[in-house]
N, C-alpha and C positions, 0 to 999 in steps of 0.2 A: 447466764449459766455457762460454764466452761466445758470444753471437750464434748460438745454435742455431736460432732461428726465422728463416725466410726472410722477405724483404720481402713476398712474396705472402701468407704466413701472417699477418704482422703487420697488413697491410691488412684482410684478412677478419676477423681477430680483433677489431681495434679497431672496425670497423663493427658487427659483431654485438653486441659488448659495449655499444656506445653505444646501439643500438636496444633492448636489453634493459633498460638503466638508464632510458631514456626511458619505457619501458612500466611502470616502477615495480618491476621485479625488483631485489632487493638484489644487491650486488656479489658476495657469496659464492655466492648461488644462481645468478647468471648464469655465474660461472666454472665451477660444478659442471655446469650444463647444457652449456656449451661443451666441457667435458672429455669428454663422452660421444661427441663427434664428432672425426674427424681422428686424426692420429698424434701429437698433442701432449697427449694426455689426462693423462699422468703429471705434466707440468709444471703444467698448469692445475688439476689436482686438488690438488696441493701448495699452489698459490697460494690456492685456495678455502679450504683448511684454515687458512692463515695469516690470511686476511681474517676468517674466522669467529672466530678467536681474538683479534681486535682490531687486527691490522695494517692499515695503509692499503694501497690498491691499488698505489700507487707503490712502497711498501716491498716488497710481495710481488713486483712486477715486478723490482725491483733484486736482491733476494735470490735469485731464481730463476736469475740469471746467463744467461738466455736471450734478453734483449732489449737493444737498443742503449741507451746512456746517454741519448740524446735522447728516446726513448720514456718512460723512467722520469722524466726531468726535466720534460717537458711535462705528463705526467699529474699529477705533484706540484704543478705550477703550477695546473692545473685544480682540484685538490683545495683548494688554498689560497684560490682565488678563487670556489669554488662552481660551477665550469664544467667539471666532469669530462666530462660528455657531449660538450660542444663540443670539448674537447681531444682526446677519442678520435675524434670525427668528423673533425677536422682531420688527425689522424695517419693515419686511413684514406685520406683523399684524397691526402695527401703520398706515402704508400707505394704507392698505386695508380699515381700518376704515375711513381714510381721504377721500378715493374715495367713499366709501359708503355714508358718510355724504354729500359730494358734490353732489352726484346723488340725494339724498333725498331733498336737498335744491332746486336743479333745478326742480325736479318734483313738489315740494310744490309751487314754484313760477310760474310754467307753467300755471296752471288753472287761477289764477288771471290775468296773462298777456293776456291770450286768452280772458278772460271776458272783460278786458279793451279795447282790440282791437275791439271786437264785438260791444261794447258800442259806440266806436267812429264811426264805420261803420254805425250803426243804426242811430245815430244822424246826420251823414253826409248825408245819404240818405234822411232823413226827411227834412233837410235844402235845399238840392240841387234839389230833385225830387218831394217831396210831397208838400212842401209849395207853389211852383209856381202854382200847380194845384188848391190849395185852393184859391190862389190869383185870378186866372181866374174865379173860381166859384163866388167869392165875387164880382168881377167886373161885371159879367153877371147879378148879382142881384142888381146892382146899387151902390155898395159900394166898399171900399178898405180896405185892412188890415192896421191897425194902431197900435201904441204903440209898445209893445214887439214883436208882430207878424211882424210888418213892419221892425223892426230892425233885426229879425231873417231872414226875406226874403232877406234883403240887404246882410247879412252875407252869406247866401246860394248862392247868385249871385256872390259874391266875391270869394267864394270857387270854384264855377264852372269855373270862369275865371282863377283862379290860379291853376287849376287841373294839367296842365303840370309841373308846378314848384313843386307842392306837390308830384306828382308821382316821379319826379327826387329825391326829398328829401327822399322819401320812399325807393328808390333803394339804395341811399347812406347809409341810416340807416341799411337796410338789409345786404349790403356788409360789413358794420362795425361790425354788429353782427356776421356774418359768419367769418370774420377775427379774431374777438375776440375769437370765439369758437375754431377755428383751430390753431391759432398761440399761442403756449404755452408761449414763452417769453413775448409776448405782453399781454396776459391774466394775467400772474403773475405780470407784471409791473403795470397794471391797478388796480388789486386787492390789490397790495401792497400800491399804492397811496390812495385807498379808505380806507384801514385799518388804515393808518396813520392819515387820517383826520376824519373819521366817524365810523371806525370799532371797537370801544371798548366800546360800550354801549348797554344796553338792551340784546337782544338775542345774538348778536355778542360777548358781554362780557362773557356770559355763555359758548358759544362754545369755545372762546379763553382759558378760564380757564380749560375746559375739555381737550383741546389740550395740554396745558402746563402740566397738571397732567399726561397725558399719556406719554409725553416725560420724565418727572421726574421719573415716575415709571420704564421706560426702563433703564434710566441712573442708578438709584439706584439698579435695579436688575442685572445690568452688573458689579456691584462692584465699581462704580464711587463715589468718595467723594461727599458729599451733595453740597458743594459750587461749585464744578466743574459741577455737574449735573444741577444745576440752571443756571450756565453760559452757558452751552451747550444748554439747553432748550431755553434760551433766544434768541438764533440764529434763532429760528423758528417764533418768534413773530415780530410784527410791531407796530409802533405808541405807543398808550397808554399802550398796553399789554407789550411791550418791556420795557417801563419806569417802570412799576410795577415790572418786573423781576429785573431790576437794583436796585430798592428800596429794594427788598427782599435780594439781594446779600449784600447790604450795612448793612442791619440789621443782617445778618449772620456774617459779618466781625466784627460787634460790640459785638458779643457773644450771640446773641439770638438763640433760638431753631428754627428748620426748620418749625415746625407747627405754632409757634407764628409769625415768619417772614412772612410766606405765608399769614397768617390771617391779619396781620397789613398792608401788601402790597395790600390787596384786591384780592389775588389770590386764597384764599380758604375761604369758609364760616366758621363760628365758630365751627359748629358741625363736619365738616370734619377735621378741624384743631385739635380738641381734639382727634378724631379717629387716626390721624397720630401720635400724641404724645404718645398715649397709645401703638400703634404698635411699635414705636421706642423703648419704654421702654422694651417691651417684645421681642425685636430682630426681629420683623417682619415688619419693616418700609416699605420695598419694596412691600410686600403683601398688606399692608394697603393702600399704594399709588395706587396700581392697583385697589383696591376696590373703592377708592375715584374717580379715573379716570372714572370707569364705571358708578358710580352714577352721576357724573357731566355731562358725555356724555348723559345719559338718561334724565337728567333735561334740558339740552340744546335742545335736540331734542323735548322734550315735550313743551318747550317754543316756539320753532319754529312752531310746529303744532298748538299751541294755537293762535299764531300771524296770521297764514294763515287762521285759522278758523274764525277769526274776519274780515280779509280783504275780504274774499269771499262774505259774506252777505252785507258788506258795499258797495262793487262795484255794486251788484245787486240793492241795495236800491238807490244808486246815479243814476244809469242808469234808473231805473223806474221813479224816480222823474223828471229827466231831460226830458225824453220822454213825461211824463204826462204834464209837464209845457208847452212844445212846442205845444202839441195837444190842451191843454186848451186855450193857447193864440190865437190859430187859430179858434177854434170852438166857443168861446164866441162871437167874432164879427159876425161870420156867423149866429149864433142863433139870435143875436140882429137884424140883417138885415132881416132875414126871419120872425121874429115876427112883425117887422115894416111893411113888405109887407102884411103879413097876416092880 
């Protein structure tokens, strides 16, 4: 089964392995030491045995089926260029950034999700518990709720009757969310499907571009040829982002420069494209790409914050309007009845 190792585990594993190799520990011994910790000991122990039998680290990573293609590919590049430690260290930084961004996205979405849940609870209580009280008051005054209020009262009675079914649905949804959170392969499959269908527009597009720029910067810093760096980075992408990577490769094969190919494929804005071309002319293409990756990452996170900042007041406004309309639809008939009696 592929992609069993989480991004957090990959980041810590690559960092620890890089430090052990830098300290002079052999790859097989380093893997054996790391196998004694955590819950991935079986995978790492099998990899250690493969390395001790003569396999390269990249081959052991690939054969384990537990690591993304990009990890295996970049480690292989490091082995070819004699920079395995640097490749592992770069992978650690990359996946640490991925984990940090994922946590930021989750925390950014948590408040709107809680607000939406509270809004639904408040509206449900109004429909199921409060409206019947107003209906009784109205009946005691010689009238009945009509119009919108009567429709809402009917809806509330239906919700009260369907409460067992709704509770069962809620339990199923909660179980699905818990499974999605804990099951790494399932989560990656669902996110992959989402990225293929809807995940390459707006904020997602900005974050995808930042992710690709980070991958390209690592590949270029590891000594990988530009076309191979683009091809390897494309393995991280899904859907529209992957198609844009393929378009970039085609433009490179046609003789275009990297900066122009990235710009024409929609992977880099014009300003960053010019910065990359200037960096390549001065022999600092990898440093320029690292700077571009940081800038794009900051822009993506700023766009995410801006989106969340718009969602929060919108939810508050919608909740306030709905509650106000429900109360208004009930109070107006009551006020009319009381004025008629008076």
